[in-house]
N, C-alpha and C positions, 0 to 999 in steps of 0.2 A: 538454548542459551545464545540468543541473538547478539549479546554485547561482548561475546568472547571472540577472539581470533583463533580459529582452529589451528592455524599453523604455529601459534605460539603457546597454546595451552598444552601443558604436559601432564599426563596422569602418572604420578609417582608409583613406581613398582620396585619390588626387592631386586630385581635384576640390575637396576641402575647402580646399585652398590656392590653387587657380588662380582662384577667384572672389572672392578677398579684395581689398577696395579698398586701394589703395597710398597712403600718406602722401606729400605733396608737400613738407612743411616739412623743414628741416635736421634731421639726427639730433641728439638732445639728450643731452649727457653731463654727469654729475655726477663730480667728481673729489675724493677725500679723501686727505689726508696725515697722517702720524702723529708729528709733532714740533712742539714750540712754540718750538724754538730760533731766535734771530734768524738765525743761519747755518744754516738747516735744508736738508740735502741731499735729504731726501724731498720737501720743498716745491720746491726747485729742480728735481727730476726730474719732479714733478708739473706744473710750469710748462712744462717742455719738452714733455710730453705734450699739455698744452692747446694749445700753439702748433701742434703737428703735426695734432691733430683739427680746429682751426679752418682750417688751410691745406687740408684735405680737404674742407671746407665744412660742418663740424659747428658746433652752438651749444654752448659750454662754460661751466660754472659751476664754480668751486672753492670749496669750503667752508672757511671759517677756523675751526678748532677752538678758538680762544682764547675763554674764557668759557663753554664748554660744561660743564655740571656733570657730576659722576659719575652713572652710571646709578641712578635711583631716589632721588637726593639731592634732586631738585626735581621738581615736577609736570611733566607733558608740555606744559603751557602756557607753561613757561619759554621766553623769546624765542628763544634759540639752539636749543632742542629743536624748537620749532615751525619755525624756519628750516630745519633739516636735514631734518625729515620732509616739508616742503613741496617741497624739492629732490629728495628721493628719489622722490616721486610724479611729479614733473615729468619726471625723467630717463628715457631709454629705454636707457641704457647707463651703466656706472660704471667708474672706474679707482680702486683702491685702492692706495696706495703707503706703505709703512712701513718705518722703520729696523729693523734686527734688534737687540734688546737682550736680553741674557741668553738668547740663542738662541731668541728668540720675537719676535712683533710687540709693539709698544709698547702700554701701557695707554690711551694717547690714541687710538691707531688702533682698539682694541677698543671703547672707550667709544662712539665714533662709530657703529660697527656695531650695538652693543647698543641704542642709542637708536632705531635704526630698527626699527619693530615688525614682527613676522612677520605680523601682521594688524591691519587697522584695520576693524572689523565684519567683513564677509565679503570685504573687499578686501586682498589682499597686495601691498604697495606695491613689493616687489622681485621677485616671481616673474616668470619669463619675460623679465627684462631681461638684457642682456649685461654681462659683467664681465671686466676685465682686471686682473691683479695684478702689482705691481713692488715691489722692495725695494731699500734701500741698506744696505751694511754698511761698517764701519770697517777690517775686516781682509779675509781671503780670501773668496772668493765662497762664499755659502751660500744655502740654499733653504728654511730653516726657516720664516721668516715667510710666504714664499709658500705653502708647504704648508698652513699654518694658515689663511690667507686663503681658500685653495681649499676647504678644509672648510667654512668659514663661508659662502662663496658657495653651495655646494651646499645647505647647511642653509637658506639664505634663498631657495631655488629659482631661482637665477640661472643663466644660461647662461655658464659660465666658459670663455673661449676657451682653446684648447691652448697658445698661445704665452705667454711671460712674460719679465720682465726682472729680472735680479739684478745690481746694480752693485757690485762689490767696490772696496774702498779709495776710497770716493766722494770723499774729500777731494782726490784726485788728478785727478778726472774733471771738475771744474767750474773755470771761471776766477774771477777776482775779482769779476766782475758777476754770478755765479750762473748763467752760461750753460754748457751742457755742451760739453766739448771734443770735436773729431772722434775717433772710436774705434769699435771693434767694438761696445762697449757702447752708443753712440748709435745705430748702425745697428740693433741689437736693438730699441731703443726704437721706432724708426721702423716696423719689422716688426710690432711688438705693436700699435701704434695703427692701422696699416693693416688688420690682421686684425680688431681690434675694430670698426672702422668698417664693414667688410664684413659681419661677422656681425650687426651692428646693422641694416643695411639689409635683410638677408635675413630677419631674424626679427621685427622690431618689429611688423609687421602681422599676424603669425601667432602670437605668443607665447601668446595665450589658448588656441589649438588645441594647441600643444605641450605645455602644463602641464595641460591638462584631464584629470582622472583619474576613472576609473569609481567608485572608493570615495567620492570626494567628491560626485559626482553623486547618490549615495545619501543624502548628509547634508543636512540643512536649512541655511540660512545660519546660524541661531542655534547649531546644533550645532557647525559648523565653527568659528565665532568662539570658542566655549568651548574647543574642543580645542587651538587654537594660541595662545590668550591666555596669556602668561606672567607677568601681573601678579601673580598670587598666589603665584608660585614663590619 
């Protein structure tokens, strides 16, 4: 193997994972939703997800996107931007929930994701963290927003779980208090949150191993920061 640097090439072995110290604190989840409407079904669905994660023993924080500026319209020191970035670093897993608008996720959803940087120095605040995606739609069931968020999750180097939730005709699925009615859609949300919780427990202490790359071990921290920094784009 003449092209490999032996000092940086690692052979993965099970012992890499068995000796890891396990966290004892409750898994930490950040939940984002993509609508500012007073009667926001993506927020209602996000709140249902939060209740489930808390019932499983997780610590949950929901980010309120009201007041978040458009990406690059304000400096990163803006209070809402700083709040979002701090929560992204705090979280061990995330839930992204967007309405589908014009066959895509909303701009509000995308703006939140865009404000979360790929890199802060040599630290990537999302890499190796778990992610579940959900969407609501006003018509028939669709997966466009889900598919887009999956692409973004991969780009942010997150562990996006296999299961997902798409709630069609969302206006029929919630009562007047904003609680989700019993249905197969609700059962799927339970499934998704349960899967997210399990994946988070399994991966949160070994995420640095899972996303450790040979090519990046060859780079200095400064070179890595320059390559993933998108400020100049």
